[in-house]
N, CA, C and O atoms as CSV, one atom per row, in Angstrom:
chain,resi,resn,atom,element,x,y,z
A,1,ASP,N,N,107.788,-94.558,107.884
A,1,ASP,CA,C,106.705,-95.512,107.785
A,1,ASP,C,C,106.997,-96.544,106.700
A,1,ASP,O,O,106.525,-97.679,106.779
A,2,GLY,N,N,107.763,-96.160,105.701
A,2,GLY,CA,C,108.089,-97.085,104.628
A,2,GLY,C,C,108.955,-98.248,105.076
A,2,GLY,O,O,108.963,-99.300,104.438
A,3,PHE,N,N,109.680,-98.066,106.165
A,3,PHE,CA,C,110.542,-99.134,106.652
A,3,PHE,C,C,109.748,-100.289,107.250
A,3,PHE,O,O,110.230,-101.421,107.298
A,4,ILE,N,N,108.530,-100.003,107.706
A,4,ILE,CA,C,107.743,-101.078,108.305
A,4,ILE,C,C,106.676,-101.633,107.359
A,4,ILE,O,O,105.851,-102.447,107.773
A,5,LEU,N,N,106.684,-101.207,106.104
A,5,LEU,CA,C,105.718,-101.758,105.149
A,5,LEU,C,C,105.847,-103.275,104.986
A,5,LEU,O,O,104.820,-103.948,104.892
A,6,PRO,N,N,107.059,-103.848,104.947
A,6,PRO,CA,C,107.138,-105.316,104.888
A,6,PRO,C,C,106.533,-105.990,106.122
A,6,PRO,O,O,105.983,-107.087,106.023
A,7,ILE,N,N,106.634,-105.339,107.275
A,7,ILE,CA,C,106.027,-105.888,108.488
A,7,ILE,C,C,104.502,-105.871,108.359
A,7,ILE,O,O,103.832,-106.835,108.729
A,8,TYR,N,N,103.958,-104.761,107.829
A,8,TYR,CA,C,102.515,-104.703,107.572
A,8,TYR,C,C,102.090,-105.838,106.647
A,8,TYR,O,O,101.075,-106.490,106.892
A,9,MET,N,N,102.851,-106.074,105.597
A,9,MET,CA,C,102.515,-107.123,104.637
A,9,MET,C,C,102.474,-108.487,105.327
A,9,MET,O,O,101.546,-109.267,105.112
A,10,MET,N,N,103.474,-108.770,106.149
A,10,MET,CA,C,103.492,-110.054,106.858
A,10,MET,C,C,102.359,-110.138,107.879
A,10,MET,O,O,101.748,-111.193,108.046
A,11,LEU,N,N,102.082,-109.037,108.553
A,11,LEU,CA,C,100.997,-109.003,109.532
A,11,LEU,C,C,99.652,-109.282,108.870
A,11,LEU,O,O,98.855,-110.062,109.392
A,12,PHE,N,N,99.393,-108.653,107.728
A,12,PHE,CA,C,98.129,-108.877,107.037
A,12,PHE,C,C,98.049,-110.289,106.462
A,12,PHE,O,O,96.964,-110.869,106.406
A,13,ALA,N,N,99.170,-110.846,106.037
A,13,ALA,CA,C,99.171,-112.230,105.556
A,13,ALA,C,C,98.838,-113.195,106.694
A,13,ALA,O,O,98.089,-114.152,106.499
A,14,ILE,N,N,99.390,-112.947,107.870
A,14,ILE,CA,C,99.083,-113.797,109.025
A,14,ILE,C,C,97.622,-113.638,109.421
A,14,ILE,O,O,96.974,-114.618,109.790
A,15,ASN,N,N,97.094,-112.414,109.351
A,15,ASN,CA,C,95.673,-112.208,109.640
A,15,ASN,C,C,94.804,-113.015,108.680
A,15,ASN,O,O,93.818,-113.621,109.101
A,16,SER,N,N,95.153,-113.030,107.407
A,16,SER,CA,C,94.406,-113.825,106.429
A,16,SER,C,C,94.528,-115.310,106.730
A,16,SER,O,O,93.560,-116.057,106.585
A,17,PHE,N,N,95.708,-115.742,107.147
A,17,PHE,CA,C,95.934,-117.135,107.519
A,17,PHE,C,C,95.043,-117.528,108.695
A,17,PHE,O,O,94.431,-118.596,108.678
A,18,LEU,N,N,94.965,-116.675,109.713
A,18,LEU,CA,C,94.116,-116.964,110.868
A,18,LEU,C,C,92.643,-117.014,110.472
A,18,LEU,O,O,91.889,-117.835,110.994
A,19,GLN,N,N,92.234,-116.151,109.562
A,19,GLN,CA,C,90.853,-116.185,109.092
A,19,GLN,C,C,90.583,-117.451,108.288
A,19,GLN,O,O,89.491,-118.015,108.365
A,20,ALA,N,N,91.565,-117.898,107.522
A,20,ALA,CA,C,91.398,-119.130,106.747
A,20,ALA,C,C,91.263,-120.345,107.658
A,20,ALA,O,O,90.587,-121.314,107.309
A,21,LEU,N,N,91.905,-120.296,108.825
A,21,LEU,CA,C,91.794,-121.391,109.792
A,21,LEU,C,C,90.568,-121.237,110.692
A,21,LEU,O,O,90.444,-121.925,111.705
A,22,LYS,N,N,89.670,-120.335,110.316
A,22,LYS,CA,C,88.417,-120.102,111.044
A,22,LYS,C,C,88.661,-119.592,112.465
A,22,LYS,O,O,87.945,-119.963,113.395
A,23,ARG,N,N,89.672,-118.743,112.628
A,23,ARG,CA,C,89.964,-118.113,113.918
A,23,ARG,C,C,90.025,-116.591,113.772
A,23,ARG,O,O,91.037,-115.987,114.128
A,24,PRO,N,N,88.963,-115.954,113.255
A,24,PRO,CA,C,89.023,-114.509,113.014
A,24,PRO,C,C,89.054,-113.675,114.287
A,24,PRO,O,O,89.425,-112.502,114.235
A,25,ILE,N,N,88.676,-114.244,115.430
A,25,ILE,CA,C,88.690,-113.460,116.667
A,25,ILE,C,C,90.109,-113.032,117.028
A,25,ILE,O,O,90.309,-111.973,117.622
A,26,TRP,N,N,91.099,-113.861,116.668
A,26,TRP,CA,C,92.489,-113.490,116.948
A,26,TRP,C,C,92.899,-112.284,116.116
A,26,TRP,O,O,93.634,-111.420,116.594
A,27,THR,N,N,92.434,-112.220,114.888
A,27,THR,CA,C,92.705,-111.059,114.045
A,27,THR,C,C,92.127,-109.801,114.679
A,27,THR,O,O,92.758,-108.745,114.664
A,28,PHE,N,N,90.934,-109.916,115.231
A,28,PHE,CA,C,90.302,-108.779,115.902
A,28,PHE,C,C,91.133,-108.308,117.089
A,28,PHE,O,O,91.410,-107.115,117.212
A,29,TRP,N,N,91.536,-109.229,117.967
A,29,TRP,CA,C,92.267,-108.833,119.175
A,29,TRP,C,C,93.657,-108.315,118.856
A,29,TRP,O,O,94.132,-107.390,119.516
A,30,ILE,N,N,94.314,-108.882,117.872
A,30,ILE,CA,C,95.621,-108.360,117.462
A,30,ILE,C,C,95.457,-106.950,116.904
A,30,ILE,O,O,96.284,-106.079,117.173
A,31,GLY,N,N,94.406,-106.720,116.134
A,31,GLY,CA,C,94.132,-105.383,115.605
A,31,GLY,C,C,93.831,-104.378,116.700
A,31,GLY,O,O,94.301,-103.242,116.643
A,32,VAL,N,N,93.050,-104.782,117.701
A,32,VAL,CA,C,92.763,-103.888,118.829
A,32,VAL,C,C,94.051,-103.538,119.558
A,32,VAL,O,O,94.281,-102.379,119.902
A,33,TYR,N,N,94.890,-104.541,119.792
A,33,TYR,CA,C,96.168,-104.263,120.446
A,33,TYR,C,C,96.999,-103.293,119.612
A,33,TYR,O,O,97.484,-102.281,120.118
A,34,ARG,N,N,97.155,-103.610,118.342
A,34,ARG,CA,C,98.053,-102.836,117.481
A,34,ARG,C,C,97.564,-101.412,117.269
A,34,ARG,O,O,98.371,-100.483,117.259
A,35,GLN,N,N,96.273,-101.223,117.099
A,35,GLN,CA,C,95.751,-99.902,116.755
A,35,GLN,C,C,95.350,-99.067,117.962
A,35,GLN,O,O,95.227,-97.848,117.844
A,36,ALA,N,N,95.143,-99.683,119.112
A,36,ALA,CA,C,94.693,-98.916,120.278
A,36,ALA,C,C,95.722,-98.962,121.399
A,36,ALA,O,O,96.422,-97.981,121.648
A,37,PHE,N,N,95.811,-100.093,122.066
A,37,PHE,CA,C,96.684,-100.174,123.227
A,37,PHE,C,C,98.146,-99.978,122.866
A,37,PHE,O,O,98.840,-99.180,123.495
A,38,GLY,N,N,98.614,-100.692,121.870
A,38,GLY,CA,C,100.030,-100.614,121.501
A,38,GLY,C,C,100.459,-99.219,121.100
A,38,GLY,O,O,101.497,-98.733,121.548
A,39,VAL,N,N,99.669,-98.572,120.261
A,39,VAL,CA,C,100.015,-97.217,119.818
A,39,VAL,C,C,100.021,-96.264,121.007
A,39,VAL,O,O,100.974,-95.505,121.186
A,40,ALA,N,N,98.961,-96.295,121.825
A,40,ALA,CA,C,98.885,-95.383,122.970
A,40,ALA,C,C,100.043,-95.613,123.935
A,40,ALA,O,O,100.662,-94.658,124.405
A,41,PHE,N,N,100.333,-96.869,124.228
A,41,PHE,CA,C,101.390,-97.181,125.186
A,41,PHE,C,C,102.762,-96.777,124.668
A,41,PHE,O,O,103.513,-96.092,125.362
A,42,PHE,N,N,103.092,-97.199,123.454
A,42,PHE,CA,C,104.436,-96.936,122.947
A,42,PHE,C,C,104.652,-95.465,122.600
A,42,PHE,O,O,105.759,-94.952,122.765
A,43,VAL,N,N,103.622,-94.783,122.126
A,43,VAL,CA,C,103.763,-93.342,121.890
A,43,VAL,C,C,103.999,-92.632,123.214
A,43,VAL,O,O,104.831,-91.729,123.293
A,44,TYR,N,N,103.278,-93.029,124.247
A,44,TYR,CA,C,103.502,-92.438,125.573
A,44,TYR,C,C,104.940,-92.672,126.039
A,44,TYR,O,O,105.602,-91.754,126.523
A,45,VAL,N,N,105.409,-93.897,125.889
A,45,VAL,CA,C,106.776,-94.217,126.325
A,45,VAL,C,C,107.793,-93.372,125.574
A,45,VAL,O,O,108.670,-92.767,126.190
A,46,TYR,N,N,107.686,-93.324,124.258
A,46,TYR,CA,C,108.682,-92.587,123.475
A,46,TYR,C,C,108.583,-91.076,123.670
A,46,TYR,O,O,109.605,-90.400,123.782
A,47,VAL,N,N,107.361,-90.542,123.711
A,47,VAL,CA,C,107.198,-89.085,123.777
A,47,VAL,C,C,107.355,-88.570,125.201
A,47,VAL,O,O,108.113,-87.629,125.437
A,48,MET,N,N,106.654,-89.170,126.144
A,48,MET,CA,C,106.642,-88.635,127.504
A,48,MET,C,C,107.846,-89.089,128.325
A,48,MET,O,O,108.452,-88.281,129.030
A,49,LEU,N,N,108.196,-90.358,128.243
A,49,LEU,CA,C,109.288,-90.858,129.076
A,49,LEU,C,C,110.659,-90.595,128.466
A,49,LEU,O,O,111.600,-90.240,129.176
A,50,PHE,N,N,110.774,-90.768,127.146
A,50,PHE,CA,C,112.061,-90.545,126.492
A,50,PHE,C,C,112.198,-89.133,125.948
A,50,PHE,O,O,113.298,-88.723,125.576
A,51,GLY,N,N,111.100,-88.376,125.892
A,51,GLY,CA,C,111.134,-86.995,125.423
A,51,GLY,C,C,111.570,-86.835,123.979
A,51,GLY,O,O,112.304,-85.901,123.654
A,52,SER,N,N,111.130,-87.728,123.113
A,52,SER,CA,C,111.607,-87.701,121.730
A,52,SER,C,C,110.705,-86.918,120.777
A,52,SER,O,O,110.989,-86.879,119.579
A,53,GLY,N,N,109.640,-86.298,121.259
A,53,GLY,CA,C,108.822,-85.425,120.419
A,53,GLY,C,C,108.084,-86.148,119.312
A,53,GLY,O,O,107.593,-87.264,119.489
A,54,VAL,N,N,108.014,-85.481,118.151
A,54,VAL,CA,C,107.238,-86.009,117.026
A,54,VAL,C,C,107.810,-87.327,116.523
A,54,VAL,O,O,107.057,-88.228,116.154
A,55,ILE,N,N,109.114,-87.445,116.506
A,55,ILE,CA,C,109.710,-88.705,116.040
A,55,ILE,C,C,109.323,-89.864,116.962
A,55,ILE,O,O,109.287,-91.016,116.531
A,56,GLY,N,N,109.037,-89.561,118.215
A,56,GLY,CA,C,108.569,-90.580,119.147
A,56,GLY,C,C,107.222,-91.149,118.758
A,56,GLY,O,O,106.939,-92.320,119.012
A,57,VAL,N,N,106.381,-90.316,118.134
A,57,VAL,CA,C,105.092,-90.808,117.640
A,57,VAL,C,C,105.328,-91.842,116.548
A,57,VAL,O,O,104.692,-92.896,116.538
A,58,TRP,N,N,106.238,-91.543,115.632
A,58,TRP,CA,C,106.551,-92.492,114.559
A,58,TRP,C,C,107.150,-93.781,115.118
A,58,TRP,O,O,106.781,-94.878,114.699
A,59,PHE,N,N,108.072,-93.642,116.060
A,59,PHE,CA,C,108.656,-94.842,116.666
A,59,PHE,C,C,107.617,-95.627,117.463
A,59,PHE,O,O,107.662,-96.857,117.495
A,60,GLY,N,N,106.688,-94.932,118.102
A,60,GLY,CA,C,105.626,-95.611,118.838
A,60,GLY,C,C,104.731,-96.423,117.927
A,60,GLY,O,O,104.381,-97.561,118.240
A,61,ILE,N,N,104.361,-95.838,116.798
A,61,ILE,CA,C,103.534,-96.566,115.832
A,61,ILE,C,C,104.301,-97.761,115.275
A,61,ILE,O,O,103.752,-98.856,115.158
A,62,ALA,N,N,105.563,-97.547,114.934
A,62,ALA,CA,C,106.377,-98.643,114.392
A,62,ALA,C,C,106.538,-99.763,115.412
A,62,ALA,O,O,106.458,-100.939,115.057
A,63,THR,N,N,106.763,-99.411,116.671
A,63,THR,CA,C,106.913,-100.429,117.707
A,63,THR,C,C,105.610,-101.189,117.914
A,63,THR,O,O,105.631,-102.402,118.125
A,64,ALA,N,N,104.480,-100.497,117.856
A,64,ALA,CA,C,103.191,-101.171,117.988
A,64,ALA,C,C,102.968,-102.154,116.842
A,64,ALA,O,O,102.464,-103.256,117.058
A,65,VAL,N,N,103.338,-101.764,115.636
A,65,VAL,CA,C,103.161,-102.646,114.477
A,65,VAL,C,C,104.078,-103.861,114.578
A,65,VAL,O,O,103.642,-104.990,114.351
A,66,VAL,N,N,105.339,-103.634,114.916
A,66,VAL,CA,C,106.290,-104.750,115.003
A,66,VAL,C,C,105.903,-105.697,116.135
A,66,VAL,O,O,105.965,-106.915,115.965
A,67,SER,N,N,105.505,-105.159,117.287
A,67,SER,CA,C,105.105,-106.038,118.388
A,67,SER,C,C,103.803,-106.768,118.050
A,67,SER,O,O,103.629,-107.920,118.448
A,68,GLY,N,N,102.887,-106.122,117.328
A,68,GLY,CA,C,101.680,-106.810,116.870
A,68,GLY,C,C,102.004,-107.944,115.917
A,68,GLY,O,O,101.365,-108.996,115.946
A,69,TRP,N,N,103.001,-107.723,115.070
A,69,TRP,CA,C,103.441,-108.781,114.151
A,69,TRP,C,C,104.024,-109.965,114.935
A,69,TRP,O,O,103.737,-111.120,114.622
A,70,LEU,N,N,104.838,-109.675,115.947
A,70,LEU,CA,C,105.415,-110.753,116.754
A,70,LEU,C,C,104.328,-111.523,117.506
A,70,LEU,O,O,104.377,-112.750,117.589
A,71,ILE,N,N,103.356,-110.802,118.048
A,71,ILE,CA,C,102.240,-111.468,118.722
A,71,ILE,C,C,101.464,-112.329,117.731
A,71,ILE,O,O,101.061,-113.444,118.062
A,72,SER,N,N,101.253,-111.824,116.525
A,72,SER,CA,C,100.507,-112.601,115.531
A,72,SER,C,C,101.272,-113.848,115.107
A,72,SER,O,O,100.658,-114.871,114.805
A,73,LEU,N,N,102.601,-113.781,115.078
A,73,LEU,CA,C,103.388,-114.985,114.786
A,73,LEU,C,C,103.197,-116.047,115.861
A,73,LEU,O,O,103.028,-117.226,115.552
A,74,VAL,N,N,103.223,-115.632,117.116
A,74,VAL,CA,C,103.031,-116.573,118.223
A,74,VAL,C,C,101.629,-117.176,118.171
A,74,VAL,O,O,101.461,-118.385,118.334
A,75,VAL,N,N,100.636,-116.339,117.946
A,75,VAL,CA,C,99.254,-116.822,117.873
A,75,VAL,C,C,99.070,-117.749,116.675
A,75,VAL,O,O,98.424,-118.789,116.795
A,76,ALA,N,N,99.627,-117.388,115.529
A,76,ALA,CA,C,99.492,-118.229,114.336
A,76,ALA,C,C,100.131,-119.596,114.556
A,76,ALA,O,O,99.586,-120.611,114.122
A,77,GLU,N,N,101.266,-119.630,115.217
A,77,GLU,CA,C,101.898,-120.917,115.521
A,77,GLU,C,C,101.019,-121.741,116.450
A,77,GLU,O,O,100.846,-122.941,116.237
A,78,ALA,N,N,100.465,-121.112,117.473
A,78,ALA,CA,C,99.611,-121.835,118.421
A,78,ALA,C,C,98.340,-122.354,117.754
A,78,ALA,O,O,97.884,-123.453,118.072
A,79,VAL,N,N,97.771,-121.593,116.849
A,79,VAL,CA,C,96.555,-122.018,116.153
A,79,VAL,C,C,96.879,-123.077,115.100
A,79,VAL,O,O,96.097,-124.004,114.890
A,80,ALA,N,N,98.022,-122.943,114.442
A,80,ALA,CA,C,98.374,-123.859,113.357
A,80,ALA,C,C,98.847,-125.220,113.856
A,80,ALA,O,O,98.718,-126.215,113.143
A,81,ARG,N,N,99.387,-125.279,115.056
A,81,ARG,CA,C,99.931,-126.547,115.542
A,81,ARG,C,C,98.896,-127.668,115.553
A,81,ARG,O,O,99.169,-128.724,114.982
A,82,PRO,N,N,97.722,-127.501,116.170
A,82,PRO,CA,C,96.764,-128.621,116.140
A,82,PRO,C,C,96.100,-128.821,114.778
A,82,PRO,O,O,95.619,-129.914,114.476
A,83,THR,N,N,96.070,-127.783,113.964
A,83,THR,CA,C,95.362,-127.864,112.688
A,83,THR,C,C,96.222,-128.447,111.578
A,83,THR,O,O,95.815,-129.396,110.908
A,84,ILE,N,N,97.411,-127.881,111.381
A,84,ILE,CA,C,98.272,-128.313,110.277
A,84,ILE,C,C,99.658,-128.744,110.744
A,84,ILE,O,O,100.555,-128.927,109.921
A,85,GLY,N,N,99.845,-128.906,112.040
A,85,GLY,CA,C,101.131,-129.364,112.549
A,85,GLY,C,C,102.107,-128.251,112.859
A,85,GLY,O,O,103.272,-128.529,113.142
A,86,GLY,N,N,101.681,-127.010,112.818
A,86,GLY,CA,C,102.548,-125.887,113.154
A,86,GLY,C,C,103.112,-125.192,111.933
A,86,GLY,O,O,102.962,-125.650,110.800
A,87,LEU,N,N,103.765,-124.075,112.198
A,87,LEU,CA,C,104.378,-123.297,111.125
A,87,LEU,C,C,105.850,-123.626,110.932
A,87,LEU,O,O,106.376,-123.457,109.832
A,88,TRP,N,N,106.515,-124.084,111.960
A,88,TRP,CA,C,107.971,-124.177,111.940
A,88,TRP,C,C,108.495,-125.600,111.873
A,88,TRP,O,O,109.694,-125.794,111.674
A,89,ARG,N,N,107.646,-126.596,112.030
A,89,ARG,CA,C,108.126,-127.973,112.019
A,89,ARG,C,C,108.353,-128.450,110.600
A,89,ARG,O,O,107.564,-128.169,109.697
A,90,ARG,N,N,109.428,-129.166,110.421
A,90,ARG,CA,C,109.683,-129.789,109.118
A,90,ARG,C,C,108.981,-131.127,109.063
A,90,ARG,O,O,108.879,-131.845,110.058
A,91,ARG,N,N,108.509,-131.436,107.898
A,91,ARG,CA,C,107.923,-132.759,107.715
A,91,ARG,C,C,109.043,-133.773,107.571
A,91,ARG,O,O,110.057,-133.531,106.916
A,92,GLU,N,N,108.830,-134.901,108.197
A,92,GLU,CA,C,109.819,-135.963,108.069
A,92,GLU,C,C,109.604,-136.683,106.746
A,92,GLU,O,O,108.474,-136.903,106.309
A,93,ALA,N,N,110.704,-137.039,106.130
A,93,ALA,CA,C,110.635,-137.726,104.839
A,93,ALA,C,C,110.021,-139.108,105.025
A,93,ALA,O,O,110.349,-139.832,105.965
A,94,THR,N,N,109.140,-139.451,104.123
A,94,THR,CA,C,108.528,-140.776,104.167
A,94,THR,C,C,109.071,-141.599,103.013
A,94,THR,O,O,109.298,-141.103,101.910
A,95,GLY,N,N,109.264,-142.841,103.303
A,95,GLY,CA,C,109.669,-143.737,102.232
A,95,GLY,C,C,111.061,-143.998,102.212
A,95,GLY,O,O,111.538,-144.742,101.356
């Protein structure tokens, strides 16, 4: 679980960013995905389909967190583009 702590940190920072842009509903849906659907789905895949036992539970949780982080990056970019010009665009030099 310690290996994904930096992912948690980035995920929570993006959640705060979305709340600052007055889009808290995205934080809610990403949380529902990460804590309910993602965990159930990926734990099932690792434990039942791959037969990895208890370690599959850990990998399922980690996969749910990482995929939730990736989804939050996509959502944050989509929300930030009309508001602040996006997350990834460089500002052109003026003058």
